[in-house]
N, C-alpha and C positions, 0 to 999 in steps of 0.2 A: 504494500500500500504506500502510495506516495504521500509525502507530507503536504498539508494544506498551506497554500501561500495566500496570505491575506493582503489585499491592496491597502495602500496608505489611507484611502478614503474610508475603509472599513474601520481602521483604528480610530479615526476622528469620530465616526459614528458611535463607536463603543464608548468614547469619552464624552459623548453628548455635545460635540462641537459641529459646526457647519462643515460639511465634507466635500463641497465643490472644489474643483481644482484651484480656482482663484481664492477661495476661502483658506485653503491649506497653505497656499503661497503667502498670503497675507499674515496668517498666524505665525508662520516660521519667520518671516521678515520682522514682525512686531516683537518677537521673543528671543531673537538671537542677537548676539552670541551669548550662550551660557558660559559662565566661567569654567575653566577646565576642570576644576575640582568638584563641580556640581553635577551629580548624576541626574539624568532626565527625570526620573521619578521624584527627585527632591527639589525640582525647580519651584520657585515661589509662586508662580502663576497658576498652578493646579489647585483645584478644590481638594479637600481631603479625600473625597470619593474618587476623583480622577487619579490622584497620587497612589491610592491603594490599588486601583485597577491596574495601573502601570507596574507597580511592584509585583502584583499577582501574576500578571502576564509574563514578566521576566522570570519569576521563580517557578511557576507552576505549569506554564503552557508554552512549550517550545514552538508551537504553531504561531503564536503571537510575538514571541521574543525577537524574531528576525525583523519584523516591521517596527517594533519598539526601538530596536537598535538603529534602524534607518532614521527614525525620528530623532534619536539621540545625536546621530552624526549631523543631521540637518540643522539642529539647534546649536551645535558647537561650531 
């Protein structure tokens, strides 16, 4: 069985954020660059629920970890 690959927009939907291409670009532009020592799930702009979702995705669900890593790179 092949691993599931989630699109970037699906991550934004999971976080309750607008998920259109322009919305995603604007979000990244508005929130970057994160300081090098700040992990994506610890960024100050997340709600507690969003930060927890990101932590859970990284710890518990390899299917989501790849797209969270992509977001991390985009924000740094």
